[in-house]
matplotlib code that plots the C-alpha trace (Angstrom):
import matplotlib.pyplot as plt

x = [270.0, 273.4, 276.2, 279.0, 279.8, 280.0, 277.0, 276.4, 273.0, 272.7, 269.8, 268.8, 268.3, 266.1, 263.0, 265.2, 266.4, 264.1, 264.6, 263.2, 260.1, 258.4, 258.6, 255.6, 255.9, 255.9, 258.7, 260.8, 260.0, 261.4, 264.5, 265.1, 264.7, 267.2, 269.6, 269.7, 271.7, 273.4, 275.3, 273.6, 275.5, 275.0, 275.9, 274.4, 276.7, 275.5, 271.9, 272.0, 274.4, 274.6, 271.2, 268.6, 265.5, 263.1, 264.3, 264.4, 264.4, 265.7, 268.4, 271.8, 273.3, 270.1, 270.7, 274.3, 273.8, 270.2, 269.7, 266.7, 264.2, 264.9, 268.5, 267.1, 265.1, 261.4, 261.2, 264.1, 262.7, 259.3, 260.7, 262.9, 260.0, 257.9, 260.8, 261.5, 257.8, 257.5, 260.7, 262.3, 265.9, 267.7, 265.7, 266.1, 269.9, 270.1, 268.1, 270.2, 273.4, 272.2, 271.4, 274.8, 276.8, 275.0, 276.0, 279.7, 281.0, 284.6, 285.0, 288.1, 289.9, 290.4, 290.7, 291.6, 294.4, 295.2, 296.0, 299.7, 300.5, 304.0, 305.5, 302.1, 300.6, 297.9, 298.5, 294.8, 295.4, 297.3, 296.5, 299.3, 297.8, 300.1, 303.9, 304.6, 301.6, 300.5, 297.1, 297.0, 293.8, 294.3, 291.8, 290.5, 289.8, 287.3, 284.3, 283.5, 281.9, 279.0, 278.5, 278.0, 275.3, 277.4, 280.5, 282.4, 283.8, 280.3, 281.2, 283.7, 280.8, 278.1, 279.7, 281.1, 284.2, 285.5, 285.6, 287.0, 290.4, 292.0, 295.5, 296.2, 300.0, 302.1, 305.0, 303.3, 303.4, 307.0, 308.1, 306.3, 307.9, 311.3, 310.9, 309.5, 311.8, 309.8, 307.0, 307.1, 303.6, 301.5, 297.8, 296.0, 292.5, 289.4, 286.7, 288.4, 291.7, 290.9, 288.0, 290.9, 292.2, 295.5, 297.2, 296.1, 296.9, 300.4, 300.9, 300.6, 302.5, 305.5, 307.0, 307.2, 309.1, 311.5, 312.2, 314.9, 312.7, 314.5, 312.3, 309.1, 308.4, 304.7, 302.2, 298.5, 295.3, 292.1, 289.3, 285.8, 286.2, 286.8, 283.3, 281.4, 283.1, 285.3, 285.5, 288.1, 290.5, 289.1, 287.7, 288.0, 290.2, 293.1, 292.7, 295.9, 297.8, 296.6, 297.9, 301.2, 301.5, 301.2, 304.0, 306.2, 305.7, 307.0, 309.9, 310.9, 311.2, 308.0, 305.3, 301.8, 298.7, 295.2, 293.0, 289.7, 286.4, 284.1, 281.1, 279.2, 279.9, 277.6, 280.1, 282.5, 279.9, 279.8, 282.3, 283.6, 284.4, 286.5, 288.3, 289.1, 290.6, 292.7, 294.0, 295.2, 296.9, 298.5, 300.1, 301.9, 299.9, 298.5, 294.8, 293.9, 290.2, 288.4, 284.9, 282.8, 280.3, 277.0, 273.5, 271.1, 274.1, 276.4, 275.5, 275.6, 278.5, 277.7, 278.0, 281.4, 282.6, 281.5, 283.1, 286.5, 286.5, 285.7, 288.4, 291.0, 289.8, 290.2, 293.7, 293.0, 293.9, 291.2, 292.5, 290.0, 286.5, 285.8, 283.1, 281.0, 282.2, 280.2, 279.2, 276.4, 273.4, 275.2, 272.0, 270.6, 273.7, 275.4, 276.0, 276.8, 280.3, 279.1, 277.1, 280.0, 282.3, 279.8, 279.6, 283.3, 284.0, 281.1, 282.6, 286.2, 285.3, 284.1, 287.4, 290.6, 293.9, 294.4, 291.4, 292.4, 294.6, 291.6, 291.6, 288.5, 286.2, 288.3, 287.3, 289.3, 288.9, 290.6, 293.5, 294.0, 292.7, 291.2, 290.4, 287.6, 289.6, 287.2, 285.2, 286.7, 285.3, 286.9, 285.4, 282.1, 281.9, 282.4, 284.8, 285.6, 289.3, 290.5, 293.9, 295.5, 296.4, 297.6, 298.1, 298.9, 301.7, 303.6, 304.2, 300.5, 300.6, 299.9, 298.6, 295.8, 293.2, 289.8, 286.4, 283.2, 281.0, 278.1, 275.8, 274.5, 277.8, 278.7, 281.9, 284.8, 283.4, 280.4, 282.6, 283.7, 287.2, 287.3, 287.6, 286.4, 289.3, 288.5, 289.9, 291.5, 295.3, 295.7, 293.3, 295.8, 298.3, 295.5, 294.1, 297.5, 297.9, 294.5, 295.5, 298.8, 297.0, 294.5, 297.3, 298.9, 295.6, 295.2, 298.7, 297.8, 294.9, 297.2, 295.4, 296.9, 294.9, 294.1, 295.3, 297.2, 295.1]
y = [-20.3, -22.0, -20.1, -22.4, -20.1, -16.3, -14.4, -10.7, -9.1, -5.4, -2.9, -4.4, -7.8, -6.8, -8.6, -11.7, -12.1, -14.8, -13.6, -10.2, -11.7, -11.4, -7.6, -5.9, -4.5, -1.0, -1.9, -3.2, -0.1, 2.1, -0.1, 0.4, 4.1, 4.2, 2.1, 4.8, 6.9, 4.5, 1.5, -1.9, -5.1, -8.4, -12.0, -15.4, -16.2, -13.1, -13.7, -17.4, -17.5, -14.1, -12.5, -13.8, -13.3, -14.1, -10.8, -8.6, -5.7, -5.3, -8.0, -6.3, -7.9, -6.9, -3.4, -3.7, -4.8, -3.8, 0.0, 1.3, 4.0, 6.0, 6.6, 9.4, 12.5, 12.0, 14.5, 12.9, 9.4, 10.4, 12.1, 9.1, 6.7, 8.7, 8.8, 5.0, 4.4, 6.7, 5.5, 8.9, 7.7, 10.9, 12.8, 10.0, 10.0, 13.7, 13.7, 10.9, 12.7, 15.8, 13.9, 12.1, 15.3, 16.7, 13.7, 14.7, 12.0, 12.3, 13.3, 14.3, 15.9, 12.7, 14.5, 18.0, 17.0, 13.3, 12.9, 13.6, 16.4, 16.3, 18.2, 19.4, 15.9, 14.6, 11.0, 10.1, 6.4, 7.2, 8.8, 9.9, 11.4, 10.1, 10.2, 6.4, 5.1, 5.3, 4.0, 2.5, 2.0, -0.6, 0.1, -3.5, -3.6, -0.7, -2.9, -5.4, -8.8, -7.0, -3.4, -2.1, 0.5, 2.6, 2.6, 5.9, 5.1, 4.7, 7.3, 4.8, 2.6, 4.9, 6.2, 9.5, 9.1, 12.7, 11.7, 8.2, 6.9, 4.4, 3.6, 1.2, 0.8, -0.3, 1.7, 4.8, 3.4, 2.3, 5.6, 7.4, 5.1, 5.6, 9.3, 9.0, 6.9, 7.9, 5.5, 2.1, 0.9, 0.4, -0.3, -1.8, -0.6, 0.2, -1.0, -4.3, -5.3, -9.0, -9.0, -9.1, -12.4, -13.2, -12.9, -9.3, -8.6, -9.9, -7.3, -4.6, -6.4, -8.0, -4.7, -3.7, -6.8, -6.4, -2.7, -1.5, -0.3, -1.1, 1.3, -0.5, -2.9, -3.6, -4.4, -4.4, -5.5, -3.9, -6.4, -7.4, -10.7, -12.7, -11.8, -11.5, -14.2, -16.6, -18.8, -16.3, -18.0, -21.5, -22.7, -20.0, -21.2, -19.0, -19.1, -21.2, -18.7, -15.8, -17.5, -18.2, -14.6, -13.7, -16.1, -14.6, -11.2, -12.4, -14.3, -11.0, -9.5, -7.7, -8.1, -8.9, -7.6, -8.4, -5.6, -7.5, -5.6, -7.5, -5.5, -8.1, -11.5, -13.3, -12.7, -15.0, -17.6, -19.7, -22.5, -21.2, -17.8, -19.4, -21.7, -18.8, -16.8, -19.9, -20.3, -16.6, -17.1, -20.3, -18.3, -16.2, -13.1, -11.3, -10.5, -7.2, -6.4, -3.0, -1.7, 1.4, 1.6, 1.7, 2.3, -0.6, -2.9, -3.1, -0.3, -2.6, -3.3, -7.0, -7.2, -5.7, -7.8, -10.9, -9.7, -9.0, -12.2, -14.3, -12.6, -13.4, -17.0, -17.4, -15.9, -12.4, -9.1, -6.5, -3.2, -0.3, 0.7, 3.7, 6.3, 6.2, 9.0, 12.1, 11.0, 9.1, 8.2, 9.4, 10.5, 7.0, 5.3, 7.9, 7.3, 10.3, 10.3, 10.1, 7.0, 5.6, 5.9, 4.2, 1.3, 1.0, 1.1, -1.3, -3.8, -3.2, -4.0, -7.4, -8.4, -10.1, -8.5, -10.4, -8.7, -5.2, -4.5, -2.6, 1.2, 3.3, 5.0, 6.8, 9.4, 9.4, 13.1, 15.7, 16.4, 12.8, 9.9, 11.4, 9.1, 9.8, 8.8, 9.5, 12.2, 14.2, 16.7, 20.1, 22.4, 20.5, 20.6, 17.6, 17.6, 15.1, 13.9, 13.6, 12.1, 12.3, 8.8, 9.8, 13.2, 15.0, 16.5, 13.7, 16.2, 16.1, 12.4, 11.6, 15.1, 15.2, 18.0, 18.7, 19.6, 20.8, 17.8, 17.6, 14.5, 15.0, 15.6, 12.8, 14.2, 16.4, 19.2, 19.3, 19.8, 23.1, 23.5, 23.6, 26.7, 29.1, 28.5, 29.6, 26.5, 23.2, 23.2, 22.0, 24.5, 27.1, 24.7, 22.7, 25.9, 26.8, 23.4, 23.8, 27.2, 25.8, 23.0, 25.4, 27.4, 24.3, 23.3, 26.8, 26.5, 23.2, 24.8, 27.6, 30.2, 32.7, 33.8, 37.5, 37.8, 35.6, 34.2]
z = [-42.8, -42.3, -40.6, -41.9, -44.8, -44.4, -45.7, -45.1, -44.9, -45.6, -45.9, -49.2, -47.5, -44.5, -45.8, -46.4, -42.8, -41.4, -37.8, -38.7, -40.2, -36.8, -37.2, -38.7, -42.2, -40.7, -38.4, -41.2, -43.2, -40.3, -40.1, -43.9, -43.3, -40.5, -42.5, -45.2, -42.6, -40.3, -41.7, -41.4, -42.0, -40.1, -40.8, -40.1, -37.2, -35.3, -36.2, -35.1, -32.3, -30.6, -30.6, -28.2, -30.3, -27.4, -25.9, -29.0, -29.4, -25.8, -26.3, -26.0, -29.1, -31.1, -29.9, -30.8, -34.4, -35.6, -36.1, -34.1, -35.1, -32.0, -33.2, -35.5, -34.6, -35.2, -38.0, -39.8, -39.4, -40.6, -43.7, -44.5, -44.1, -46.6, -49.1, -48.7, -49.3, -52.3, -53.9, -54.5, -54.6, -55.3, -52.7, -50.2, -50.6, -50.3, -47.1, -45.7, -46.5, -44.8, -41.6, -41.7, -42.1, -39.0, -36.9, -36.4, -38.7, -37.7, -34.1, -32.1, -35.0, -36.9, -40.3, -39.2, -36.7, -37.0, -40.7, -41.4, -43.9, -45.3, -48.2, -49.1, -49.3, -47.0, -46.0, -45.9, -45.1, -41.9, -38.6, -36.2, -33.1, -30.4, -30.7, -30.6, -32.5, -36.2, -37.4, -40.8, -42.8, -45.6, -48.3, -48.6, -44.8, -44.6, -43.8, -41.1, -40.7, -39.0, -38.0, -34.5, -34.3, -31.9, -34.2, -34.1, -37.6, -39.1, -41.7, -43.3, -44.3, -45.8, -49.0, -47.7, -49.7, -48.9, -45.3, -45.7, -44.6, -46.9, -48.2, -51.1, -50.9, -48.0, -49.3, -48.0, -44.5, -44.8, -46.1, -43.3, -40.6, -42.1, -41.6, -38.1, -35.8, -32.8, -33.9, -32.1, -32.8, -36.0, -35.6, -38.6, -38.3, -40.3, -40.6, -39.7, -41.3, -40.7, -43.2, -45.8, -47.2, -45.6, -48.9, -49.2, -45.5, -46.2, -48.9, -46.2, -43.4, -45.1, -46.4, -42.7, -41.9, -44.8, -44.2, -42.0, -39.1, -35.9, -33.9, -34.9, -32.0, -32.0, -34.8, -33.7, -35.5, -34.3, -35.0, -34.1, -36.0, -32.8, -31.7, -35.0, -37.2, -35.2, -38.3, -39.6, -37.2, -37.3, -40.6, -43.2, -46.1, -45.1, -41.3, -40.9, -43.0, -40.9, -37.7, -39.6, -40.4, -36.7, -36.1, -38.9, -37.4, -34.1, -35.7, -37.3, -33.8, -33.6, -30.9, -32.2, -30.4, -31.5, -30.2, -29.8, -29.4, -27.1, -26.0, -24.1, -22.4, -24.8, -27.6, -25.8, -24.9, -28.1, -28.3, -31.6, -29.9, -27.2, -29.7, -32.0, -29.1, -28.1, -31.7, -31.7, -28.4, -29.6, -32.4, -29.8, -30.3, -27.2, -27.2, -25.6, -25.1, -25.3, -25.9, -25.2, -22.5, -24.4, -22.9, -23.7, -24.4, -21.4, -18.9, -15.9, -13.6, -13.5, -17.3, -17.3, -14.4, -16.2, -19.4, -17.8, -15.8, -18.9, -20.9, -18.3, -17.9, -21.7, -21.6, -22.9, -21.3, -20.3, -21.7, -22.0, -21.1, -23.4, -23.2, -26.3, -28.6, -29.5, -33.0, -34.8, -32.7, -29.5, -27.7, -28.0, -26.5, -24.3, -20.6, -18.4, -17.0, -13.4, -14.2, -16.3, -13.3, -11.0, -13.5, -13.9, -10.1, -9.4, -11.8, -10.7, -7.1, -8.1, -9.8, -8.6, -9.3, -12.5, -14.1, -13.0, -16.0, -17.5, -17.7, -17.8, -18.2, -20.9, -23.5, -26.8, -27.1, -29.3, -26.9, -26.0, -23.9, -20.8, -17.9, -15.4, -12.4, -9.7, -7.8, -5.0, -2.6, -1.9, 0.7, 0.4, -3.4, -5.7, -8.7, -11.3, -11.1, -14.7, -15.9, -19.3, -20.3, -23.8, -25.3, -28.6, -26.6, -24.7, -21.9, -21.1, -20.3, -16.7, -16.0, -13.4, -13.6, -12.1, -13.6, -12.1, -11.2, -13.6, -13.3, -16.8, -18.7, -21.1, -22.8, -21.9, -24.1, -21.7, -18.6, -17.1, -15.6, -11.8, -9.7, -12.4, -14.7, -18.3, -20.0, -19.3, -19.2, -22.8, -24.5, -25.7, -27.1, -28.8, -30.3, -31.7, -33.2, -34.9, -36.3, -37.6, -39.3, -40.8, -42.3, -43.8, -45.4, -46.8, -48.3, -49.8, -51.6, -52.8, -50.6, -48.2, -45.1, -45.0, -41.4, -39.0, -36.2]

ax = plt.figure().add_subplot(projection="3d")
ax.plot(x, y, z, "-o")
ax.set_aspect("equal")
plt.show()
C-alpha cells in the first residue's frame, strides 16, 4: 500500500486493510459490527505512518482511529454481530439507528439552541452560540481524511440527515453576517473543510472577502488534515492554491487561524507533519492547537507536556485541552474531571512560559465553555472551582462558581452546585432561552402551545 496518493478505507474495506489481517476473522466481524454504528474511515498515511502496529490494539493512534468492540454495550454488540453475520440489511440498519439515536448525537444544544432561526427559517448550515463567533458548515466539507473514534460530531458521518449541519451557498453566510455586526469570527468547520478542493473552498471564502463586512476580523479553519493528511499542504495538486488562499484572506485585512486538532505527539513526529505545519505558517496563518483529553489515547501528563512542547517548537500555539463530550462512546473514553485536572496540572508544571498559552481542562457544555480551574477547600470540604470562559450570555464570561467535589463526575451535568444551592447561576436564564426556542419552533410548525411555560 502506497501512501503517496490519498485513499480512504471505510467499513466496506476492513478485510482489504493489510494491517488488520493479523486480526482474527471474529475480531474483524466485531469491527464491522461496531462500524455500523460509529463512523469508520482511515487512510493509508494514518495506517502506515501513525499507528504503531506492534502495540495494537493498545496503541493510542489505533484507539484513536479504529472503533473498538467495547464502545458498544454487550447486548447491542452481540445483536449487531448476529445481524452482520446473517446479512439482514434492513434489520441491521434499524438496530444501528436505534443505538445511534440513544447516544446523544448532538450534545450541548447544537440543534435546539445553536442553529439560528430568523424570519421563521432555520439556518441549518450555521451555528451561533457565542456572540462574536459563527460556525459555518460547508456541505462539501462534511467528511474528514480519517475519523476519530471520539468525535463529538460523529452524527455528521453516519447518514442521520435530519441531524446533519450543512450549507451549500456562501450567500447564506454573507447575509447572516450583514445582519449581525457583532460577529468578528467565522469558523469553517465540519467534518473538515480542508477535505474540499481549494477551488470549492474559494466559493465559500471569496464572497466574505468581497462583501462589505468591516466587523469580520478573523477567519478560522478547523481541521485534522495537518495530522491525518499533511499532503494536503505539501503535494496535493491544489496545495499551493490553498496556501495562496490563506495569503489572500490576510491581504484582504482578515486574520487567518488554522485550528489544528492534534491528539497525540506522534501525529507531529513524521517529517511530513512538521513540513506541512511549516508551510501553513509560511503563508502567514497562525496555527492554534486543540484536542480533547481521551482515555486510552492521551490520559497522561507526560503525553500532553510533550505535545505542547512540540507544538511550540514547531511554531504553533497550544490553545485548548477539552473534556471529551457526553456523546457517542463516552463511557469508553471519559476521564473524570478530577483526574483531568490532575493531568492538566501535571503537564502544565513541566512547561516553560511559552507553552502556557493552553487553557483547560474545558467543557464545551450547553451554557458555554466551562473551565475546571482547580480544587479549593472551604471549612475542610473540597470544591471544584469552575470558570466560564465563554457563555451564551456574554455577561457570564469570567464568572467563577463552585461545585461539590465529586471524584467520579465527568461532565458539568453530573456536578452539584456548592453549599446546597438548587442550580448553577446560569440555570434560570438557560431554561428561559430553551422555552423561547421551543415556542419559536412550534410557531415554525404552525402550532400554538396550549399553555405558556
